[in-house]
N, C-alpha and C positions, 0 to 999 in steps of 0.2 A: 504496502498498500504506500500509496508518495506521502500521505503523513506520519506517516512509520518511521517512514526511511530519514525526511525532514529531523526527525525527533533523536532517533538513532545519531547522525551525525550532529544535531545539537547539542548531545549529551557528550561525544566523542571528540568535538571541541572543546565543552567544559572542563572536561576530562585531563583533555592535553594541557588547556591556562595554565588548570589547577596545580598538574606536576612541574610546569615551568618555573613557577611560581615560589612551589617547595625548593629547587632545585636555584634559583636566586635567591632565597632567604638563607638556603645551606650555605652559600657562596658568601654571606654579605656576616652572620653569624660566626663563619670559622675563622672569617677573615683573610679569603683566599685574595691574593692579588692577580692582576693578569700572568699569565705565565704557570701557575699556580695549576698542581692535578687534580683533577676532580676524582671522587671515589669511582670502579669502576660500574657497568654498568648491573651487575651483580650485585653489589654493596649497594646501588640506589633502588633498584626492586624491594633488597629488604629493608633498608631505610625508610622506604616510601609507601610498604605495599600497597606495590603496582606494577603490571607483567612489563616483560620484556619490551615489548613490542611498544607501551605506551611511553615506557625510559626514552627510547631512542626516538620516538614520534615528539617528543618536546626536548630533546638536547636538538634535533634538525632544527624545530623553530627558533629556539633559544642560538645558535649557529647564525641562523640567518639575521638575525639583531646583532650579532660578533658579541655575543654576551657569552658562548665557549665557543670552542676551536674543536674539532672534532677532528683528530691526527690517527689515520685508520692503522692500524697493527700496531699505532703506542697508546692511545689515550686519549681521553677528553683533556681539555685544558681550558681555563677561564679567558677569555678572548680580550682586545683591549677595550669593548665598550666603546666603539668609534662612533661617529656620525656618517661613517659610512651608509647604515641604509636610510638614513633622514636624507642622505644626498639622492638615491634609488630613487624613493618614493615622492620626493618632491620634483626629481626630473621627469617620471613618466605621469605624474598631477597636471606638470604642466602638455607635455607633450600629448595630451590624452582629451584635451580640453575640445570641446565640440566645437566642431567646425574650424579647427586648428587657431582656436585662440590663447595662440602662447601669449599675446603682446600682453593679454590684461594677468596675465598667471605672472610671467615677468618681471609688471611693473609693478606685483604685490612682492615678489622678492626683492626689488630694489627701494621700495619703502620699510620693510623688515631691516638690510643692512642702514638705510639712512637714517632710521632710528636711532637705531646698536651707536652708527657711527660718530652722529654727530652729539649724543650726549656723551659717549663717552671720550669722545678728543678735549673736551675741554678737562678732564683729569692727566690726559697724558700732560697738557700743557705743563700741571705742576708736579708731575713723577721723573718724566723722560731724560735719561741723563746722557749726557754730551757725548758720551761713547757709542750710544744711541741713535744722536742724532746724526753720529756721523756714518753710521752706517746705513742711515735714511739717506744722506746725502748721497752717498753710492751709488743708491738703487736712484736717485731724483737724474744724479748725473749721467747716469748709461739712458733713462729716459729720453733725454734732452738729445745725447747725441744718436739714438736711433729717430727722436722726431725731425732732428734735422734731415736725417736721411729717407725720412719718410715709411719708416719700418713700424709696422706695431709692434706692442711688446708687451702682449698681456702675460706673460710670468713675472716679470719687473712688476706689474700693475698690480698681483698678487699678493710679490714678497713685500711692496711697498706696506700694504694694507696688516700684512700680519705682523710687520714690525713695527708696526704701528705701536703696538699694546702691551708689546715686552714687559714696560716699566708696570704695567698696574700688576702681574703676578697673577693674573684670572686665566688659567689654562683653557676654559672653553672657551673666550671670547673668540681667538683665532679659527681655533675650531669650527665653530659656529660663521664665522664670516668666509672662512676659507669653502665652507657647505655651500653656503650661496652662490659666493665668487664659481664654483663650480657648476651650479646647475644652472647659471647662467649663462654659461660660457658654452655649457653643453647644449643645451637647446639652440643656443643661437649657432652652434655648430649643425645641428641637425636642419635647423631650419635654410640652410646655404647662407646666411645674412653673414656678409662683407667682415673682414675685423676693423676695428680703427680703422676710420676714413678722416681724422683731426688729430694724428699721436702728437702733433708740438704742441697743439694747443692742451693735450690732455696732460702732457708734459708740465706744460706750466700754470694746470691747477693742482699740481702736486708740488712745484717748487711753492707756492702760495702758504700751502698746509705746511712743510717745514719752514719756512721763513715766519711764518707766526710763533713755531712752537721754539725754534731757536729765539724769539725776541719774549719766550714767555706768558704769549700773547693768548688767552683760553676762548675771549671771543672773537677775536680775526680769526682761530685755527678753525670755531666753529662756522664762523660764517666762511672762510675757502672751503670746508668740507662740505657747506648746502651750497655754494656754486657749482663744486665738484660734480653733486649729485643732480643737482637741475639738467649742467651738461649733459651726463647721460641719459636722462630720461627724454632728453628733446631729443637726441639722435637717435634712440631706443625709437623712437615714436616715427620718425622723418622714415628710418631703415621700414617700417612695419609698413609703407605709405608707399613704399617704393621712390623717395626720396632722397637724393644723396647729401 
């Protein structure tokens, strides 16, 4: 019966979710860090009171989330719990928009980045060290050289924004920003959109951010970051309309 099939599937999904939660609780309760070896399947079966198949299904689901890593022939280890699943999910969500409406989804991703970066840049102005400013300087100089040659510099752009928040000591910030950056560029590439049509202008935006940071000008840094994002949004809109 169709109803019985749905109920059976729902019960199986519920059981798998419960076992996933129990495995995660086990990792936390035992203080197991990334790379630590988990109990064997047999031990998990005994500890959780479930079948081998149920344990395997739960571990597969956790592996998809990068919470565990299954190394066949060696065992199951605690994963890195990276944002890789988030990147995959956001990329799919964007590309699967009805009628290829990825422009709206890309705008949403840009808005999240914008809120994060415009808010955090004020703190960076107070915490960034001279050594970190010098590293950012090297990246901007590379951007400017590429801009003069008319070359795009996506990787330098990514490096700049990842380095920008090192002084905050918050590991989640660069991971989140890198995730949004990766999704944006994956979708742009999948849709065949051209690289940055104005690399010289993009380099100048980053130079303005760095100049404000060197002056410890929090308001100026925030303003420069806002100009940067307005420019990205405008160019993305023009590209969507087929305008150069």
